[in-house]
C-alpha positions as CSV (number, residue, x, y, z in Angstrom):
1,M,169.8,-136.0,98.8
2,K,167.0,-133.7,99.7
3,V,166.8,-130.1,98.7
4,I,167.4,-128.9,102.2
5,E,170.6,-130.9,102.4
6,Q,171.9,-129.7,99.1
7,V,171.1,-126.0,99.7
8,S,172.5,-126.3,103.2
9,K,175.7,-127.7,101.7
10,D,175.9,-125.0,98.9
11,L,175.3,-122.1,101.3
12,G,177.1,-123.5,104.3
13,I,174.0,-123.0,106.5
14,S,172.6,-125.7,108.7
15,P,169.3,-127.2,107.6
16,E,167.7,-126.1,110.9
17,V,168.7,-122.4,110.3
18,L,167.4,-122.6,106.7
19,V,164.1,-124.0,107.7
20,A,163.8,-121.5,110.6
21,N,164.6,-118.5,108.3
22,Y,163.3,-119.4,104.9
23,C,160.1,-120.9,106.1
24,S,159.2,-117.9,108.2
25,N,156.9,-115.2,106.7
26,D,159.8,-112.8,106.4
27,Y,161.7,-115.1,104.0
28,R,158.8,-116.8,102.2
29,D,159.5,-114.9,99.0
30,N,163.1,-116.1,99.0
31,L,161.9,-119.7,99.3
32,L,159.4,-119.3,96.5
33,A,162.2,-118.2,94.2
34,L,163.7,-121.6,94.9
35,C,160.5,-123.6,94.8
36,D,156.9,-122.6,94.1
37,S,155.6,-124.9,96.8
38,S,155.2,-125.1,100.6
39,C,158.3,-125.1,102.7
40,E,158.0,-128.7,103.7
41,D,157.3,-129.9,100.2
42,C,160.2,-127.8,98.8
43,W,162.8,-128.8,101.3
44,N,161.9,-132.5,101.3
45,Q,161.9,-133.1,97.6
46,E,164.9,-134.8,96.1
47,D,167.5,-132.5,94.6
48,T,167.6,-134.1,91.1
49,D,165.8,-131.1,89.7
50,I,168.1,-128.5,91.3
51,L,170.3,-126.8,88.8
52,A,171.7,-124.1,91.0
53,T,171.2,-122.1,94.2
54,V,170.6,-118.5,93.4
55,T,172.0,-115.4,95.3
56,D,169.9,-113.0,97.3
57,E,170.4,-110.4,94.6
58,E,169.0,-112.8,92.0
59,V,166.0,-113.5,94.2
60,E,165.5,-109.8,94.7
61,R,165.7,-109.2,90.9
62,I,163.0,-111.8,90.1
63,K,160.9,-110.5,93.0
64,N,161.1,-107.0,91.4
65,V,160.1,-108.4,88.0
66,K,157.1,-110.3,89.6
67,D,156.1,-107.1,91.4
68,K,156.3,-105.0,88.2
69,L,154.1,-107.6,86.4
70,K,151.6,-107.6,89.2
71,E,151.5,-103.8,89.2
72,A,151.1,-103.7,85.4
73,H,148.2,-106.1,85.6
74,E,146.5,-104.0,88.3
75,L,147.1,-100.8,86.3
76,S,145.7,-102.3,83.2
77,G,142.6,-103.3,85.1
78,K,142.3,-99.8,86.5
79,A,142.7,-98.3,83.1
80,G,139.9,-100.5,81.7
81,Q,137.7,-99.5,84.6
82,M,138.5,-95.8,84.1
83,A,137.8,-96.0,80.4
84,T,134.4,-97.6,81.1
85,E,133.6,-94.9,83.6
86,A,134.7,-92.2,81.2
87,Q,132.6,-93.6,78.4
88,R,129.5,-93.7,80.7
89,E,130.1,-90.1,81.8
90,K,130.4,-89.1,78.2
91,E,127.1,-90.9,77.3
92,V,125.3,-89.2,80.2
93,W,126.7,-85.8,79.2
94,F,125.5,-86.3,75.6
95,E,122.1,-87.4,76.9
96,E,121.9,-84.3,79.0
97,L,122.8,-82.1,76.0
98,E,120.2,-83.9,73.8
99,E,117.5,-83.1,76.4
100,K,118.7,-79.5,77.1
101,Y,119.0,-78.4,73.5
102,G,116.3,-80.7,72.0
103,I,118.7,-82.4,69.7
104,K,117.5,-85.4,67.7
105,G,119.9,-87.7,65.7
106,N,123.6,-88.0,65.7
107,F,125.8,-85.1,66.7
108,R,129.4,-84.4,67.8
109,F,131.0,-81.9,70.1
110,D,133.6,-79.5,68.7
111,P,135.8,-78.5,71.6
112,E,137.5,-75.7,69.6
113,T,134.3,-73.8,68.9
114,K,132.3,-75.2,71.8
115,T,129.6,-76.2,69.4
116,L,127.4,-79.2,68.8
117,R,127.4,-80.3,65.2
118,R,125.1,-82.6,63.3
119,I,126.8,-85.7,61.9
120,E,125.6,-86.8,58.5
121,K,125.5,-90.6,57.8
122,D,128.7,-90.4,55.7
123,D,130.4,-88.2,58.4
124,A,129.5,-90.7,61.1
125,R,131.7,-93.4,59.4
126,A,134.5,-90.9,59.0
127,A,134.2,-89.8,62.7
128,I,134.3,-93.4,63.9
129,S,137.3,-94.1,61.7
130,K,139.1,-91.1,63.1
131,V,138.4,-92.1,66.7
132,L,139.5,-95.6,66.1
133,G,142.6,-94.3,64.3
134,I,143.5,-92.3,67.4
135,L,142.8,-95.1,69.8
136,F,144.4,-97.9,67.9
137,G,147.2,-96.2,66.0
138,G,145.8,-95.8,62.5
139,L,143.3,-98.7,62.3
140,K,141.0,-98.0,59.3
141,V,137.3,-98.9,59.3
């Protein structure tokens, strides 16, 4: 028995109606929940692999999960892009400060006092360790 015949039997819907509805663009997501293939391939395969026919609510639930995963992936990409842009803006800002105030060597900005402070070699390692700790939850360098 083909998938179309089994699903038709399980749902009590004629094969023609299933193909007309589930193979249209409006119902493509419902079909993909049943089979990650084209309509024709999905409906015409043998039903030996079918374990169950899911409800519309279950289809909607997995669709929501897939949408959330897609959104999370997009947001993580945007976050990475934003971090890269922010880092570049910070570098430009520090370069402008170096030029404006004639600063040579390593320095840091203290936002509380609005001052630029020289970083000694030993202080540089501590500063990097502190930043990494903030970013990565306590990672020690």
